[in-house]
N, CA, C and O of each residue as an XYZ file, in Angstrom:
512
protein
N     -52.595     44.800     -2.390
C     -53.573     43.706     -2.465
C     -53.610     42.988     -1.297
O     -54.566     42.905     -0.525
N     -52.011     42.222     -1.151
C     -51.908     41.370     -0.169
C     -52.196     42.074      0.975
O     -52.830     41.362      1.753
N     -52.052     42.846      1.270
C     -52.292     43.468      2.827
C     -53.423     43.602      3.298
O     -53.727     43.664      4.489
N     -54.533     43.687      1.798
C     -56.057     43.685      2.435
C     -56.563     42.217      2.666
O     -57.346     41.856      3.544
N     -56.142     41.672      1.991
C     -56.062     39.838      2.011
C     -55.711     39.648      3.468
O     -56.516     39.167      4.266
N     -54.718     39.964      3.736
C     -54.385     39.505      5.672
C     -55.524     40.031      6.317
O     -56.293     39.328      6.973
N     -55.695     41.596      6.103
C     -56.495     41.927      7.064
C     -57.764     41.587      6.857
O     -58.570     42.008      7.686
N     -58.282     40.742      5.708
C     -59.444     39.967      6.097
C     -59.602     38.669      6.525
O     -60.516     37.982      6.981
N     -58.211     38.509      6.190
C     -57.809     37.256      7.334
C     -58.546     36.651      8.233
O     -59.266     35.667      8.398
N     -57.687     38.513      9.289
C     -57.804     38.501     10.240
C     -59.074     38.585     10.855
O     -59.531     37.847     11.728
N     -59.558     39.490     10.349
C     -61.332     39.746     10.536
C     -62.478     38.451     10.419
O     -63.618     38.384     10.878
N     -61.708     37.486      9.633
C     -62.836     35.950      9.486
C     -61.626     34.863     10.476
O     -61.552     33.667     10.194
N     -60.672     35.529     11.721
C     -60.201     34.567     12.290
C     -61.023     34.748     13.417
O     -61.567     33.952     14.182
N     -60.969     36.759     13.302
C     -61.297     37.293     14.844
C     -62.970     37.090     15.166
O     -63.499     36.780     16.233
N     -63.525     37.345     14.001
C     -65.227     36.408     13.784
C     -65.702     34.780     14.348
O     -66.542     34.320     15.121
N     -64.489     34.191     13.348
C     -64.536     32.811     13.799
C     -64.324     32.350     15.211
O     -64.875     31.397     15.761
N     -63.114     33.481     15.895
C     -62.713     33.187     17.289
C     -64.155     33.054     18.350
O     -64.434     32.225     19.216
N     -64.939     34.350     17.803
C     -65.708     34.373     18.817
C     -66.489     33.619     18.586
O     -66.901     32.964     19.543
N     -66.788     33.478     17.877
C     -68.234     31.849     17.683
C     -67.257     30.626     18.131
O     -68.004     29.652     18.220
N     -65.992     30.249     18.438
C     -65.730     29.131     19.193
C     -66.019     29.137     20.770
O     -66.554     28.304     21.502
N     -65.501     30.301     20.990
C     -65.229     30.917     22.675
C     -67.004     31.216     22.776
O     -67.567     30.860     23.810
N     -67.762     31.826     21.744
C     -69.194     32.164     22.822
C     -70.012     31.499     21.490
O     -69.547     31.905     20.425
N     -70.737     30.891     21.404
C     -71.024     30.963     19.908
C     -73.090     31.446     20.378
O     -73.927     31.890     19.593
N     -73.244     31.170     21.639
C     -74.719     31.977     21.677
C     -74.630     33.151     21.107
O     -75.406     33.591     20.258
N     -73.372     33.867     21.704
C     -73.512     35.692     21.185
C     -72.932     35.742     19.702
O     -73.128     36.869     19.246
N     -72.408     35.066     18.965
C     -72.334     35.361     17.886
C     -73.531     34.953     17.092
O     -73.515     35.259     15.900
N     -74.987     34.049     17.751
C     -75.983     33.945     17.164
C     -76.748     34.614     17.307
O     -77.691     34.708     16.521
N     -76.592     35.455     18.562
C     -77.312     36.762     19.182
C     -77.071     37.901     18.406
O     -77.963     38.725     18.204
N     -75.808     38.029     17.902
C     -75.601     39.419     17.080
C     -76.620     38.887     15.720
O     -77.778     39.267     15.890
N     -76.488     38.366     14.865
C     -76.342     38.053     13.786
C     -78.572     37.752     14.150
O     -79.512     38.418     13.716
N     -78.573     36.826     14.837
C     -80.683     37.177     15.398
C     -81.362     38.360     15.344
O     -82.547     38.488     15.036
N     -80.229     39.635     15.794
C     -81.148     40.743     15.814
C     -80.493     41.519     14.774
O     -79.968     42.522     15.256
N     -80.317     41.395     13.352
C     -80.220     41.584     12.448
C     -81.775     41.028     11.677
O     -82.370     40.046     12.120
N     -82.430     42.055     10.142
C     -83.277     41.753     10.132
C     -82.798     40.624      8.974
O     -81.659     40.459      8.535
N     -83.716     40.087      8.710
C     -84.066     38.941      7.538
C     -82.940     39.562      6.625
O     -81.739     39.301      6.687
N     -83.924     40.931      5.283
C     -83.198     41.536      4.804
C     -81.189     41.860      4.554
O     -80.417     41.712      3.607
N     -81.067     42.294      5.833
C     -79.898     42.816      5.878
C     -79.110     41.477      6.530
O     -77.883     41.567      6.488
N     -79.796     39.930      7.280
C     -78.492     39.068      6.775
C     -78.366     39.004      5.513
O     -77.210     38.925      5.099
N     -79.504     39.016      4.495
C     -79.116     38.585      3.140
C     -77.978     39.348      2.410
O     -77.127     38.842      1.678
N     -78.105     40.561      2.716
C     -77.303     41.812      1.976
C     -76.042     41.423      2.205
O     -75.140     41.270      1.381
N     -76.018     41.199      3.913
C     -74.781     40.971      4.682
C     -74.118     39.961      3.903
O     -73.223     40.078      3.067
N     -74.752     38.898      4.352
C     -73.992     37.631      3.530
C     -73.564     37.665      2.191
O     -72.438     37.205      1.999
N     -74.192     38.104      1.195
C     -73.850     38.029      0.050
C     -73.207     38.961      0.001
O     -72.048     38.610     -0.217
N     -73.319     40.327      0.106
C     -72.292     41.621      0.344
C     -70.709     40.989      0.495
O     -69.846     41.114     -0.374
N     -70.525     40.273      1.816
C     -69.081     40.178      2.757
C     -68.585     39.206      1.792
O     -67.377     39.202      1.555
N     -69.628     38.090      0.996
C     -69.044     37.122      0.265
C     -68.403     37.625     -1.410
O     -67.564     37.007     -2.066
N     -68.982     38.692     -1.728
C     -68.946     39.033     -3.091
C     -67.409     40.116     -2.518
O     -66.465     39.936     -3.287
N     -67.214     40.722     -1.825
C     -66.352     41.482     -1.924
C     -65.147     40.912     -0.948
O     -64.199     41.642     -0.660
N     -65.241     39.674     -0.500
C     -63.789     38.961     -0.340
C     -64.049     38.088     -1.608
O     -62.977     37.557     -1.900
N     -64.836     37.792     -2.310
C     -63.986     37.115     -3.402
C     -63.557     37.820     -4.911
O     -63.355     37.102     -5.890
N     -63.468     39.012     -4.961
C     -63.373     39.854     -5.485
C     -62.531     40.192     -5.412
O     -61.972     40.266     -6.507
N     -61.284     40.912     -3.634
C     -60.583     41.370     -3.574
C     -59.403     40.085     -3.724
O     -58.286     40.254     -4.212
N     -60.046     38.475     -3.065
C     -58.826     37.449     -3.326
C     -58.790     37.212     -4.534
O     -57.764     36.548     -4.678
N     -59.363     37.363     -5.692
C     -59.222     37.007     -7.130
C     -58.392     38.471     -7.811
O     -57.771     38.476     -8.874
N     -58.532     39.346     -7.129
C     -57.370     40.294     -7.878
C     -56.390     40.397     -7.163
O     -55.415     40.739     -7.832
N     -56.104     40.227     -5.800
C     -55.088     40.504     -5.113
C     -53.920     38.616     -4.700
O     -52.924     38.501     -3.986
N     -54.917     37.159     -5.792
C     -53.954     36.535     -5.623
C     -52.445     35.910     -6.117
O     -51.556     35.136     -5.764
N     -52.874     36.905     -7.280
C     -51.422     36.962     -7.693
C     -49.898     37.435     -6.928
O     -48.715     37.110     -7.024
N     -50.776     38.458     -6.075
C     -48.996     38.593     -5.104
C     -48.695     37.969     -4.013
O     -47.747     38.234     -3.273
N     -49.752     36.845     -3.833
C     -49.631     36.333     -2.345
C     -48.194     35.017     -2.896
O     -47.551     34.744     -3.910
N     -48.270     34.721     -1.981
C     -46.825     33.980     -1.657
C     -47.719     31.980     -2.277
O     -46.958     31.121     -2.723
N     -49.152     31.713     -2.154
C     -49.927     30.459     -2.657
C     -50.478     31.033     -3.121
O     -51.521     31.127     -2.475
N     -50.535     31.875     -4.371
C     -52.082     32.107     -5.067
C     -52.834     31.328     -5.127
O     -53.755     31.405     -4.314
N     -52.829     30.198     -6.103
C     -53.547     29.360     -6.059
C     -55.018     28.567     -4.837
O     -55.951     27.768     -4.903
N     -54.455     29.324     -4.018
C     -55.157     29.228     -2.095
C     -56.030     30.122     -2.372
O     -57.213     29.931     -2.655
N     -55.261     31.480     -2.270
C     -56.038     32.694     -2.387
C     -57.433     32.610     -3.346
O     -58.588     32.571     -2.919
N     -56.884     32.588     -5.140
C     -57.679     32.519     -5.770
C     -59.039     31.258     -5.562
O     -60.244     31.409     -5.759
N     -58.313     30.079     -5.117
C     -59.659     29.095     -4.708
C     -60.927     29.840     -3.725
O     -62.125     29.978     -3.974
N     -60.180     30.210     -2.619
C     -61.359     30.880     -1.739
C     -61.748     32.439     -2.256
O     -62.120     33.394     -1.573
N     -61.624     32.388     -3.074
C     -62.147     33.684     -3.735
C     -62.945     32.945     -4.949
O     -64.066     33.136     -4.479
N     -63.185     32.281     -6.096
C     -63.906     31.625     -6.719
C     -64.539     30.904     -5.235
O     -65.399     31.784     -5.204
N     -64.724     30.419     -4.508
C     -66.211     30.185     -3.402
C     -66.627     31.027     -3.158
O     -67.826     31.203     -3.377
N     -65.619     32.258     -2.408
C     -66.806     33.497     -1.943
C     -68.075     33.387     -3.210
O     -69.259     33.081     -3.068
N     -67.291     33.774     -4.510
C     -68.117     34.600     -5.395
C     -68.988     33.490     -5.222
O     -69.931     33.764     -4.481
N     -68.985     32.433     -5.619
C     -70.160     31.224     -5.717
C     -70.761     31.070     -4.615
O     -71.623     30.191     -4.604
N     -70.605     31.574     -3.792
C     -71.585     31.134     -1.947
C     -72.142     32.683     -2.565
O     -73.371     32.736     -2.503
N     -71.632     33.708     -3.035
C     -72.750     34.741     -2.823
C     -73.568     34.254     -3.760
O     -74.648     34.032     -3.212
N     -73.601     34.003     -4.782
C     -74.517     33.437     -5.911
C     -75.382     32.590     -5.298
O     -76.516     32.961     -5.602
N     -75.415     31.791     -4.701
C     -76.337     30.475     -4.050
C     -76.822     31.197     -3.105
O     -78.050     31.273     -3.086
N     -76.039     31.953     -2.029
C     -76.795     32.833     -1.192
C     -78.274     33.734     -1.986
O     -79.473     33.485     -1.859
N     -77.601     34.791     -2.778
C     -78.797     35.345     -3.566
C     -79.865     34.431     -4.364
O     -81.047     34.602     -4.066
N     -79.629     33.720     -5.101
C     -80.673     32.795     -5.179
C     -81.397     31.965     -3.961
O     -82.596     31.971     -4.242
N     -81.218     31.336     -2.874
C     -81.973     31.295     -1.947
C     -82.750     32.327     -1.279
O     -83.821     31.814     -0.956
N     -82.704     33.519     -0.933
C     -83.387     34.120     -1.035
C     -83.133     34.127      0.671
O     -82.696     33.171      1.312
N     -83.649     35.872      1.390
C     -83.921     35.857      2.832
C     -84.354     34.880      3.602
O     -84.054     34.367      4.680
N     -85.242     34.739      2.656
C     -86.146     33.447      3.698
C     -85.659     32.261      3.938
O     -85.580     31.877      5.105
N     -85.273     31.522      2.966
C     -84.301     30.149      3.053
C     -82.952     30.473      3.569
O     -82.103     29.808      4.164
N     -82.998     31.355      3.273
C     -81.711     31.912      4.385
C     -81.696     31.967      6.066
O     -80.866     31.477      6.831
N     -83.023     32.812      6.396
C     -83.275     32.788      7.587
C     -83.743     31.433      8.059
O     -83.261     31.187      9.164
N     -84.213     30.850      7.779
C     -84.885     29.224      7.798
C     -83.382     28.320      7.876
O     -83.599     27.244      8.432
N     -82.115     28.459      7.519
C     -81.302     27.937      7.234
C     -80.594     28.399      8.522
O     -80.239     27.446      9.215
N     -80.325     29.501      8.979
C     -79.853     30.616      9.815
C     -80.406     29.870     11.304
O     -79.737     29.511     12.274
N     -81.874     29.796     11.069
C     -82.698     29.378     12.611
C     -82.463     27.664     12.379
O     -82.715     27.204     13.493
N     -82.102     26.509     11.470
C     -81.941     25.476     11.280
C     -80.473     25.664     12.606
O     -80.598     25.322     13.782
N     -79.315     26.212     12.062
C     -78.458     26.433     12.523
C     -78.239     26.886     14.087
O     -77.296     26.479     14.766
N     -79.098     27.652     14.485
C     -78.964     27.966     15.925
C     -79.793     27.021     16.620
O     -79.968     27.013     17.838
N     -80.396     26.066     15.621
C     -80.778     24.814     16.616
C     -79.982     23.911     17.080
O     -80.461     23.044     17.810
N     -78.889     23.905     16.834
C     -77.793     22.630     16.437
C     -76.905     23.110     18.815
O     -77.001     23.950     19.710
N     -76.457     22.256     18.602
C     -75.563     22.178     19.693
C     -74.665     23.142     19.872
O     -73.962     23.182     18.862
N     -74.261     24.127     20.833
C     -73.420     24.861     20.836
C     -71.383     24.339     20.287
O     -70.538     24.708     19.471
N     -71.500     23.518     21.176
C     -70.264     22.808     20.502
C     -70.380     22.537     19.436
O     -69.345     22.827     18.837
N     -71.552     21.852     18.421
C     -70.561     22.014     16.947
C     -71.117     23.303     16.461
O     -70.729     23.272     15.293
N     -71.647     24.202     16.568
C     -71.653     25.776     16.043
C     -69.904     26.237     16.062
O     -69.170     26.802     15.252
N     -69.697     25.586     17.623
C     -67.644     26.104     18.031
C     -67.047     25.557     17.370
O     -66.014     26.042     16.910
N     -67.704     23.647     16.897
C     -66.699     23.336     15.808
C     -66.626     24.081     14.511
O     -65.637     24.767     14.251
N     -67.264     24.013     13.992
C     -67.728     25.063     12.706
C     -67.099     26.663     12.341
O     -66.635     27.280     11.383
N     -67.419     26.862     13.767
C     -66.512     28.029     13.788
C     -65.036     28.253     14.058
O     -64.355     29.265     13.890
N     -64.608     26.653     14.671
C     -63.123     26.610     14.689
C     -62.691     26.016     13.146
O     -61.541     26.009     12.707
N     -63.608     25.641     12.611
C     -63.073     25.400     10.808
C     -62.668     26.713     10.108
O     -61.810     26.828      9.233
N     -64.004     28.406     11.045
C     -63.257     29.108     10.287
C     -61.687     30.537     10.648
O     -61.084     31.429     10.050
N     -61.737     29.714     12.303
C     -60.119     30.118     12.700
C     -59.364     29.586     11.548
O     -58.576     30.214     10.841
N     -59.704     28.369     11.454
C     -58.380     27.356     10.843
C     -58.207     28.076      9.074
O     -57.185     28.208      8.400
N     -59.471     28.385      8.787
C     -59.300     29.051      7.080
C     -58.704     30.413      6.840
O     -58.133     30.806      5.823
N     -58.899     30.945      7.760
C     -58.372     32.222      8.227
C     -57.292     32.425      8.063
O     -56.742     33.357      7.475
N     -56.692     31.131      8.826
C     -55.276     31.204      9.199
C     -54.651     30.571      7.778
O     -53.603     31.102      7.410
N     -55.161     29.540      6.979
C     -54.145     29.220      5.759
C     -54.547     30.435      5.096
O     -53.427     30.926      4.956
N     -55.260     31.194      4.636
C     -55.680     32.365      3.916
C     -54.101     33.922      4.387
O     -53.399     34.694      3.734
N     -54.285     33.616      5.659
C     -53.752     34.622      6.441
C     -51.937     34.387      6.331
O     -51.095     35.274      6.468
N     -51.652     32.708      6.004
C     -50.145     32.530      5.309
C     -49.294     32.554      4.448
O     -48.122     32.759      4.136
N     -51.601     31.900      3.794
C     -50.638     31.852      2.067
C     -50.443     33.609      1.740
O     -49.534     33.880      0.955
N     -50.973     34.374      2.111
C     -51.602     35.812      1.384
C     -50.008     36.804      2.143
O     -50.050     38.020      2.333
N     -48.875     36.015      2.431
C     -47.244     36.351      2.977
C     -46.829     36.998      1.340
O     -47.210     36.705      0.206
N     -45.956     37.907      1.836
C     -45.173     37.596      1.021
C     -44.225     36.434     -0.140
O     -43.481     35.515      0.201
N     -44.642     36.954     -1.784
C     -43.696     35.123     -2.131
C     -42.542     35.622     -1.950
O     -42.025     36.738     -1.923
N     -42.152     34.204     -1.792
C     -40.781     34.272     -1.889
C     -39.670     35.037     -2.646
O     -40.129     35.778     -3.515
N     -38.252     35.041     -2.528
C     -37.776     36.104     -3.232
C     -38.278     37.639     -3.669
O     -37.553     38.386     -4.325
N     -39.514     37.976     -3.249
C     -39.469     39.008     -2.767
C     -39.243     40.310     -2.134
O     -38.911     39.977     -0.996
N     -39.215     41.850     -2.184
C     -38.827     42.309     -0.972
C     -39.896     43.612     -0.965
O     -39.925     44.382     -0.005
């Protein structure tokens, strides 16, 4: 399970790095999806990540970090589901009007979180 957490961390880093390097491109990809698809992807990815992180936290070097991000991911999925596609669409539109530098800076936070998760997902010390 630790390897699956590490893989998701690498995906987080790659997607966030795209937002750092080309925020307009990332927004264009998201804007190309229907409002319902955006909601399903947003909720679904957070639920899947949350479950993976919660189930795999004990096998990681820093389980508290993985567990915390798992809880946050599940809570984010619930909040997004409560928002619905219309409000999520409005939020995405609001973000798309922010300066590219701000969007890139926010994506840099995603890169750093991905690196923290990747580091925390390493094999616990003393394990082989």
